Structure formats: structure tokens, C-alpha cells
C-alpha positions in Angstrom: -61.3 177.3 93.1 -59.1 175.4 95.8 -59.7 176.3 99.5 -55.6 177.2 100.4 -56.3 178.4 104.2 -58.3 179.3 106.8 -58.0 181.9 109.4 -60.1 183.0 112.7 -60.3 187.0 112.7 -59.0 187.8 116.3 -58.5 191.0 118.0 -55.2 191.9 117.1 -56.3 191.4 113.2 -59.0 194.3 113.6 -58.7 198.1 112.6 -60.1 201.2 114.0 -63.7 200.2 112.8 -63.5 196.5 114.5 -63.1 195.2 110.6 -60.3 193.0 109.6 -57.7 195.6 108.8 -56.8 195.8 105.2 -52.9 195.3 105.7 -53.6 192.5 107.7 -55.7 191.1 104.7 -52.9 191.8 102.4 -50.5 189.8 104.4 -52.9 186.9 104.6 -53.3 187.1 100.9 -49.6 187.3 100.2 -48.6 184.2 102.6 -51.3 182.0 101.1 -50.6 182.7 97.4 -46.6 182.4 98.1 -47.3 179.1 99.7 -49.4 177.9 97.0 -46.8 179.3 94.3 -44.2 177.1 96.2 -46.3 174.2 95.9 -47.2 174.5 92.1 -43.7 175.5 91.1 -42.1 173.0 93.4 -39.8 175.4 94.7 -39.3 177.4 97.9 -37.6 180.3 96.2 -40.5 182.6 95.1 -41.1 186.0 95.6 -44.0 188.3 95.3 -43.4 190.7 92.5 -46.9 192.2 91.7 -50.5 192.4 93.4 -53.2 193.5 91.1 -55.9 195.6 92.0 -57.4 194.4 95.2 -61.1 194.8 95.8 -62.4 194.9 99.6 -66.1 194.2 99.0 -67.1 193.3 102.5 -65.8 193.6 106.0 -64.7 190.4 108.0 -65.4 190.8 111.7 -64.2 189.5 114.8 -64.6 185.7 115.6 -65.4 185.1 111.8 -63.5 182.6 109.8 -61.7 184.1 106.7 -61.2 181.2 104.1 -58.6 181.8 101.1 -59.4 180.2 98.0 -56.9 180.2 94.7 -56.1 178.8 91.4 -53.6 179.3 89.2 -54.3 181.8 86.5 -50.8 181.5 84.4 -47.7 180.2 84.3 -44.7 181.9 82.4 -41.2 181.1 82.3 -40.1 182.2 85.7 -43.4 183.6 87.1 -46.8 182.2 88.0 -49.8 184.2 88.7 -52.5 183.0 91.3 -55.9 184.3 91.2 -57.0 184.7 95.1 -60.4 185.2 97.0 -61.0 185.6 100.6 -64.5 184.6 101.8 -65.9 185.1 105.4 -67.6 182.2 106.5 -70.3 182.1 109.0 -70.4 178.6 110.9 -74.0 179.3 112.3 -75.6 179.2 108.7 -72.6 177.8 106.8 -72.7 180.4 104.1 -69.6 182.2 102.6 -69.4 185.9 101.4 -66.7 187.4 99.2 -64.4 189.9 101.0 -61.8 190.5 98.5 -60.1 189.3 95.3 -56.8 189.9 93.6 -54.1 188.4 91.3 -50.8 188.1 92.8 -47.7 187.1 90.7 -44.6 185.4 92.2 -41.2 184.7 90.6 -38.7 181.9 91.3 -35.5 183.1 92.1 -31.8 182.0 92.6 -29.9 182.5 95.8 -28.6 185.9 94.5 -32.4 186.8 93.8 -32.3 186.5 90.0 -35.2 185.1 88.2 -34.8 181.8 87.0 -37.3 179.0 85.3 -39.7 177.2 86.9 -39.3 173.6 86.4 -41.6 171.8 84.2 -44.0 169.8 86.7 -46.6 167.1 85.6 -48.7 168.3 88.8 -49.5 171.7 87.5 -53.5 172.2 87.6 -53.8 174.8 85.0 -55.7 175.1 81.9 -52.7 175.7 79.5 
């Protein structure tokens, strides 16, 4: 998987148990996945249509670095599914631990919001 983004867990990102709030995690995953989908589809008109089951496996604490990794899972006519993993990175020991994972599907749309085909792009990094 390719490193797509890094985020420092800040006070405003925390929930009531002083862990990264789940809703904030979903927002980070969605934004990161959307940016990668736009890159892979050579389009800035991608919208989220589905986020698969999200498994929260470990908390992310204040001050830790959250790294989001992703890869293209599959490409359809109008959609692209991105496999995402968020890992917490400890710079003191340089170890990463899996925090959560999911697949997110994005669809390319026109100005009216109608799905349109993804243009063939030779730079796709897929295993088709």
C-alpha cells in the first residue's frame, strides 16, 4: 500500500475518552480516499458513494502521527474503490500499529451529478 497522507492527532480531534474521535477518523479516510481517487481517475469530480464496514482496531492518542495508506482495489466504468488503512506511528520506536481499515467507493460525476465514465488512464496502478 502507498502512503497517502499523514496527520498529527490534535486536541480538537479527540472524543470523550481522549482517543481520536471515530467521526474525525472517517472524515480523514474519506478526504484522503477522495484525493487519491481523483488522482487515479484524472478527475476532480469524484464523490463518495459507499464506505464499507469500518473496523476500529486500536485507539489513536493525542500527539501521535496517523498515517493513511491506500491502494486501488478495483475500477469500474464510473467508479473506483480504494482500500484504505490508518496506522498510528510512534516516532520514538518507529513502529506502526493498524488503527482501522475500510474500502471506499467513489464515482465520477458530471456537473449535474450524473455518473460518467472514468477516462482510461495509462497511469492506473492496478492489477486488472
